[in-house]
C-alpha positions as CSV (number, residue, x, y, z in Angstrom):
1,M,33.6,-7.4,17.7
2,K,32.9,-3.6,17.1
3,N,32.7,-4.2,13.4
4,L,29.9,-6.7,14.0
5,L,28.1,-4.3,16.4
6,I,27.6,-1.9,13.5
7,I,25.0,-4.3,12.2
8,C,22.7,-3.3,15.1
9,L,22.4,0.3,14.0
10,L,18.8,0.2,13.0
11,A,17.8,3.5,11.5
12,M,14.2,3.1,10.4
13,F,13.7,5.2,7.4
14,T,10.4,5.0,5.4
15,A,10.2,6.7,2.0
16,T,7.7,6.4,-0.8
17,G,9.3,5.2,-4.0
18,Q,11.1,8.0,-5.8
19,N,14.9,8.3,-6.6
20,S,15.1,12.1,-6.6
21,Q,17.0,13.9,-3.9
22,I,15.0,15.5,-1.1
23,E,16.1,18.0,1.6
24,P,18.1,16.4,4.5
25,K,15.6,17.6,7.1
26,L,14.2,15.8,10.1
27,A,10.7,16.7,8.9
28,N,11.3,14.5,5.9
29,I,12.1,11.5,8.1
30,S,9.6,11.9,10.9
31,W,8.1,8.5,9.8
32,I,11.1,6.9,11.6
33,S,9.3,7.4,14.9
34,G,7.8,4.3,16.5
35,T,8.7,0.9,17.9
36,W,10.4,-1.5,15.6
37,H,11.3,-5.2,16.1
38,G,13.6,-7.6,14.2
39,E,16.3,-10.2,14.5
40,A,20.1,-10.0,14.5
41,F,23.0,-11.8,16.1
42,G,20.8,-14.9,16.8
43,G,18.6,-12.8,19.0
44,I,15.7,-10.3,18.9
45,T,16.0,-6.5,18.6
46,E,13.9,-3.6,19.7
47,E,14.4,0.0,18.7
48,I,12.2,2.9,19.7
49,W,12.5,6.3,17.9
50,S,11.0,9.6,19.1
51,E,9.3,12.2,17.0
52,P,11.6,15.1,15.9
53,S,12.0,17.8,18.5
54,G,14.8,20.2,19.5
55,G,16.6,19.6,16.2
56,S,17.0,15.8,16.7
57,M,15.4,12.4,16.9
58,M,16.5,9.9,19.6
59,A,16.3,6.1,19.9
60,T,17.0,3.4,22.4
61,F,18.0,0.0,21.2
62,K,18.6,-3.4,22.8
63,L,19.6,-6.9,21.7
64,I,18.2,-9.9,23.6
65,N,19.8,-13.3,23.4
66,D,18.3,-16.3,25.3
67,G,16.0,-14.0,27.2
68,K,18.8,-11.7,28.4
69,V,20.0,-8.3,27.3
70,T,23.3,-8.5,25.5
71,F,23.8,-4.7,25.0
72,Y,22.1,-1.4,24.6
73,E,22.5,1.6,22.3
74,I,21.5,5.2,22.5
75,E,21.2,6.7,19.0
76,I,20.4,10.2,17.7
77,I,19.9,11.7,14.2
78,R,20.4,15.4,14.2
79,E,20.6,18.2,11.7
80,I,24.1,19.7,11.3
81,E,25.5,22.0,8.6
82,N,22.5,21.5,6.2
83,S,22.8,17.7,6.5
84,L,22.0,14.8,8.8
85,I,24.2,12.7,10.9
86,L,23.5,9.5,12.8
87,Q,25.5,9.1,16.0
88,L,25.4,6.4,18.7
89,K,27.0,4.9,21.8
90,H,27.0,1.3,23.1
91,F,26.4,0.1,26.6
92,G,26.7,-3.3,28.2
93,P,23.8,-5.0,30.0
94,D,25.1,-3.3,33.2
95,L,24.9,0.1,31.4
96,K,28.6,0.5,31.3
97,G,29.8,2.4,28.2
98,W,31.9,0.7,25.5
99,E,33.1,3.9,23.9
100,T,35.2,6.5,25.8
101,K,33.5,9.4,27.5
102,D,33.6,11.8,24.5
103,E,33.6,9.1,21.8
104,T,30.7,8.4,19.5
105,V,30.3,6.2,16.4
106,D,29.3,8.6,13.6
107,F,27.6,8.0,10.2
108,P,27.5,11.1,8.0
109,L,24.7,11.3,5.4
110,K,25.5,10.6,1.8
111,E,22.1,11.0,0.2
112,I,18.4,11.0,1.0
113,T,15.6,10.2,-1.5
114,E,12.0,9.3,-1.2
115,N,12.7,5.6,-0.9
116,K,16.1,5.3,0.5
117,V,18.4,7.0,3.1
118,V,22.1,6.3,2.7
119,F,24.7,7.0,5.4
120,E,28.3,6.0,5.0
121,G,28.3,2.2,5.4
122,M,24.6,1.8,5.8
123,S,21.5,2.3,3.7
124,F,17.9,2.2,4.8
125,E,15.1,1.1,2.4
126,R,11.4,1.4,3.0
127,I,9.3,-1.6,2.0
128,S,6.1,-0.3,3.5
129,D,4.9,1.9,6.4
130,S,5.4,-1.2,8.7
131,E,8.4,-2.9,7.1
132,M,11.9,-1.9,6.1
133,N,15.3,-3.3,5.1
134,V,18.6,-2.2,6.6
135,H,21.7,-2.7,4.4
136,V,24.9,-2.6,6.4
137,D,28.5,-2.8,5.1
138,I,30.5,-5.1,7.3
139,E,34.3,-5.1,7.1
140,E,36.0,-8.3,8.2
141,K,39.6,-9.2,7.5
142,G,40.0,-6.5,4.8
143,K,36.8,-7.6,3.0
144,V,33.5,-5.6,2.9
145,E,30.2,-7.5,2.8
146,T,26.8,-6.0,2.6
147,V,24.3,-7.6,5.0
148,T,20.5,-7.0,4.8
149,F,18.2,-7.2,7.8
150,N,14.4,-7.0,7.7
151,Y,12.5,-5.2,10.4
152,K,8.8,-4.5,11.2
153,K,6.6,-2.4,13.3
154,E,2.9,-2.7,14.2
155,I,0.7,0.1,13.0
156,Q,-2.8,0.5,14.5
157,S,-5.4,0.8,11.7
158,T,-7.4,4.0,11.9
159,K,-9.8,2.9,9.3
160,P,-13.4,3.0,10.4
161,I,-15.4,-0.2,9.7
162,K,-18.2,0.6,7.2
163,Q,-20.4,-1.3,4.8
164,L,-19.4,-4.7,6.1
165,I,-20.2,-7.2,3.3
166,E,-19.9,-11.0,3.6
167,V,-18.6,-12.6,0.4
168,K,-19.3,-16.2,-0.4
169,H,-16.6,-18.6,-1.5
170,T,-16.8,-20.4,-4.8
171,S,-15.5,-23.9,-5.4
172,K,-15.6,-23.4,-9.2
173,K,-13.7,-20.5,-10.7
174,P,-16.0,-18.3,-12.8
175,V,-15.1,-18.1,-16.5
176,I,-14.3,-14.5,-17.3
177,D,-16.4,-14.2,-20.4
178,G,-19.1,-11.7,-19.6
179,V,-21.8,-14.4,-19.6
180,A,-22.0,-15.0,-15.8
181,D,-23.8,-18.3,-16.1
182,E,-22.0,-20.0,-13.1
183,A,-24.1,-21.2,-10.2
184,I,-22.2,-18.9,-7.7
185,W,-23.6,-15.8,-9.4
186,D,-27.2,-17.1,-9.0
187,N,-26.5,-17.6,-5.3
188,C,-24.9,-14.2,-4.6
189,Q,-26.9,-11.0,-3.7
190,W,-27.0,-7.9,-5.9
191,L,-25.5,-4.9,-4.1
192,P,-26.2,-1.3,-5.1
193,L,-23.9,1.1,-6.9
194,D,-25.8,4.3,-6.1
195,Q,-23.7,6.9,-4.2
196,R,-23.1,10.1,-6.2
197,W,-19.5,11.1,-5.6
198,L,-19.2,13.7,-8.4
199,G,-21.6,15.5,-10.7
200,E,-25.2,16.6,-10.8
201,A,-28.2,14.4,-10.1
202,Y,-28.8,11.8,-12.8
203,S,-31.8,9.7,-13.9
204,D,-32.1,5.9,-14.0
205,V,-32.1,6.3,-17.8
206,D,-28.6,7.9,-17.6
207,F,-27.2,5.4,-15.1
208,K,-28.1,2.5,-12.9
209,G,-25.7,0.0,-11.4
210,N,-25.3,-2.9,-9.1
211,Y,-22.8,-5.7,-8.5
212,K,-22.0,-9.1,-6.9
213,L,-18.8,-10.6,-5.4
214,T,-17.3,-14.0,-4.8
215,W,-13.8,-15.4,-4.1
216,D,-11.5,-18.3,-4.2
217,E,-7.9,-18.9,-3.1
218,D,-6.5,-17.1,-6.1
219,A,-8.7,-14.0,-6.6
220,L,-11.7,-11.9,-5.9
221,Y,-14.4,-12.0,-8.6
222,L,-16.7,-9.2,-9.5
223,L,-19.9,-9.2,-11.6
224,A,-21.2,-5.7,-12.3
225,K,-24.4,-4.8,-14.2
226,I,-24.3,-1.2,-15.6
227,E,-27.1,0.5,-17.4
228,D,-25.7,3.5,-19.2
229,D,-27.3,5.1,-22.2
230,K,-24.0,6.2,-23.7
231,L,-20.7,4.4,-23.6
232,I,-17.9,6.8,-24.3
233,D,-14.2,6.1,-25.0
234,I,-12.6,9.5,-26.0
235,Y,-8.9,8.8,-25.4
236,E,-7.2,6.2,-27.4
237,D,-4.1,6.4,-25.2
238,P,-5.0,4.3,-22.1
239,L,-2.7,6.5,-20.0
240,K,-4.3,9.8,-20.9
241,S,-7.1,11.1,-18.8
242,W,-8.3,7.6,-18.2
243,W,-10.7,8.7,-15.5
244,D,-12.7,10.8,-18.0
245,D,-13.8,7.9,-20.2
246,D,-16.5,5.5,-19.2
247,C,-14.9,3.0,-17.0
248,L,-15.4,0.7,-14.0
249,E,-13.1,1.5,-11.0
250,V,-12.3,-1.1,-8.4
251,F,-10.7,0.0,-5.1
252,I,-8.7,-2.7,-3.3
253,D,-6.9,-2.6,0.1
254,E,-5.6,-6.1,0.5
255,D,-5.1,-5.9,4.3
256,N,-8.0,-3.5,5.0
257,S,-5.5,-1.2,6.8
258,G,-6.9,2.1,5.3
259,G,-4.8,5.2,5.0
260,E,-3.3,7.2,2.2
261,H,-2.4,5.5,-1.1
262,Q,-2.2,8.2,-3.7
263,Y,1.3,7.4,-5.0
264,N,2.0,4.2,-3.2
265,H,0.6,0.7,-3.1
266,N,-1.0,0.7,0.4
267,A,-4.1,0.2,-1.8
268,F,-5.0,0.1,-5.5
269,A,-7.5,2.1,-7.6
270,Y,-7.9,0.0,-10.8
271,H,-9.6,1.9,-13.6
272,I,-11.0,-0.8,-16.0
273,A,-11.5,0.7,-19.4
274,L,-14.0,-0.4,-22.0
275,D,-11.2,-2.0,-24.0
276,G,-10.0,-3.9,-20.9
277,N,-6.9,-1.9,-20.1
278,V,-6.4,-1.4,-16.3
279,V,-4.7,1.8,-15.1
280,D,-3.7,3.1,-11.7
281,M,-1.2,5.7,-10.4
282,S,2.3,4.2,-9.9
283,T,4.9,5.2,-7.4
284,K,6.4,7.5,-10.0
285,K,3.3,9.6,-9.8
286,E,2.1,8.7,-13.3
287,G,-0.4,6.3,-14.8
288,K,0.7,2.7,-15.3
289,L,-1.0,-0.3,-16.8
290,Y,-1.7,-3.1,-14.3
291,N,-3.3,-5.5,-16.8
292,S,-1.7,-8.5,-15.1
293,H,-3.7,-7.7,-11.9
294,V,-7.1,-7.6,-13.4
295,Q,-8.8,-9.7,-16.0
296,S,-12.1,-8.5,-17.3
297,K,-14.7,-9.1,-20.0
298,L,-17.4,-6.7,-21.0
299,K,-20.5,-7.6,-23.0
300,T,-23.1,-4.9,-23.9
301,E,-26.7,-5.3,-25.2
302,G,-28.6,-2.1,-25.7
303,N,-28.0,0.1,-22.7
304,T,-27.0,-2.8,-20.4
305,S,-23.3,-3.8,-19.9
306,I,-22.2,-6.9,-18.0
307,W,-18.6,-6.7,-16.6
308,E,-17.1,-9.9,-15.3
309,V,-13.8,-9.3,-13.5
310,K,-11.1,-11.4,-11.8
311,I,-8.9,-9.4,-9.4
312,S,-5.6,-10.6,-8.0
313,L,-4.7,-9.1,-4.6
314,Y,-1.2,-7.8,-3.7
315,K,0.4,-6.8,-0.4
316,D,1.3,-3.1,0.2
317,T,5.0,-4.1,-0.3
318,Y,4.2,-4.3,-4.1
319,N,7.2,-3.1,-6.1
320,D,6.5,-1.6,-9.6
321,D,10.0,-2.6,-10.7
322,G,10.3,-5.9,-9.0
323,K,8.8,-9.4,-9.0
324,N,5.5,-9.7,-7.1
325,I,3.3,-12.6,-6.2
326,P,-0.4,-12.3,-5.5
327,V,-1.6,-13.2,-2.0
328,K,-3.6,-16.4,-1.3
329,L,-7.0,-15.6,0.0
330,H,-8.6,-17.5,3.0
331,P,-11.8,-17.5,5.0
332,N,-12.3,-14.7,7.5
333,K,-9.8,-12.4,5.7
334,N,-10.9,-8.7,5.6
335,V,-10.3,-6.8,2.4
336,G,-10.9,-3.0,1.9
337,F,-13.2,-2.6,-1.1
338,A,-15.2,0.0,-3.0
339,L,-16.6,0.0,-6.5
340,A,-17.3,3.0,-8.7
341,Y,-18.3,4.0,-12.3
342,C,-17.0,7.0,-14.2
343,D,-19.8,8.1,-16.5
344,N,-19.2,10.4,-19.5
345,D,-22.0,11.4,-21.8
346,N,-19.7,12.7,-24.6
347,S,-18.1,15.6,-22.8
348,E,-14.4,16.5,-22.4
349,N,-14.7,15.4,-18.8
350,R,-16.8,12.8,-17.0
351,E,-20.2,14.1,-15.8
352,N,-20.7,11.7,-12.9
353,F,-18.7,9.5,-10.6
354,I,-20.9,7.0,-8.8
355,G,-19.6,4.8,-5.9
356,S,-20.7,1.9,-3.8
357,V,-19.9,3.5,-0.4
358,Y,-21.3,6.6,1.3
359,V,-18.6,9.1,1.8
360,E,-19.0,11.9,4.4
361,G,-18.3,15.5,3.7
362,D,-18.3,17.7,0.6
363,N,-15.2,16.1,-1.1
364,K,-16.4,12.6,-1.9
365,N,-13.9,12.0,-4.6
366,R,-11.3,10.7,-2.2
367,G,-11.1,7.0,-3.0
368,W,-8.0,7.3,-5.2
369,I,-6.1,8.9,-2.2
370,D,-7.8,7.7,1.0
371,A,-8.4,4.0,1.6
372,N,-10.3,4.9,4.8
373,I,-13.4,5.5,2.7
374,F,-13.5,1.9,1.5
375,G,-16.0,-0.6,2.8
376,T,-14.9,-3.9,4.3
377,L,-15.3,-7.4,2.7
378,V,-15.3,-10.4,4.9
379,L,-14.4,-13.6,3.0
380,K,-16.6,-16.4,4.2
381,S,-16.2,-20.1,3.8
382,T,-19.8,-20.6,2.6
383,T,-19.7,-21.9,-0.9
384,D,-21.9,-22.4,-3.9
């Protein structure tokens, strides 16, 4: 029975996608705090972790079967001898202890990285800020089996609602050809791309931009009209200084949750190059091609460029090294969104960065880090 009880040790560790070792300090696992819920032993579980204080973090746990508490746990994680240790004690529904007075169940730390915390017999893997997997080694009749449990917690969004845009549904998928002759585009409103995020003031001759949006079950569709007197593509390597070439940048937060996304996939910042390559930062803190996420076609006549773009949306559980399936879109879904254009007039670096959303403060170039600056799209059932 006690072997099975080990399963219920739910240490909620959230990391951010790297495999390099980090210091075994409570400050590095403060994200464990909060209220988590899951399922185990045919019932439901609840575990509440405190913030680090006094050199430890503490949790209370309970398992509920058929509407009644089966048992409780008190858990702590504390720093000891330049490491961490997880310790706990079990209690019955009447709060009588299962271990002896001085006995604890101890799990010394083996390693801690940015995406996984491993104790002896258990490992804890971050899926997102609100979801995690717990992998537990269970020994039964001389055999060890690793069992995986999935747990979630609710996170209140702190994103302010701004630039609320209703996006019409299309019953006919636009052909991504840069022609934009589908009826839906005639029935959608042009929206301005006119907020200077970086650079000096520019003239209408140097840059002018606007865009339209529509959606269906499979994707968000974007039509952008950019008037730029010089199209510049300095870097042949798509992963070198991609932000300093002329490019369209699409910011997407699938669940409109806001928050930080610099080196994670809480949101995406897709840089669409003139040649169609699509780049964003990966969880390895380096540029990565995401060409399967975004299909685009660019057609230019004179100083006017038409970009037609199909964007697949992915949850914040996206794994750069795993298999991922785009989400299905539906009416009344909210999506975090912003559009921007990197404008280079033949310099080593871009001269201007123009966005679709007003950003407060002096540092307006925050979209690649902070999804709170995005606007909000509301997908409507109104069709063409």
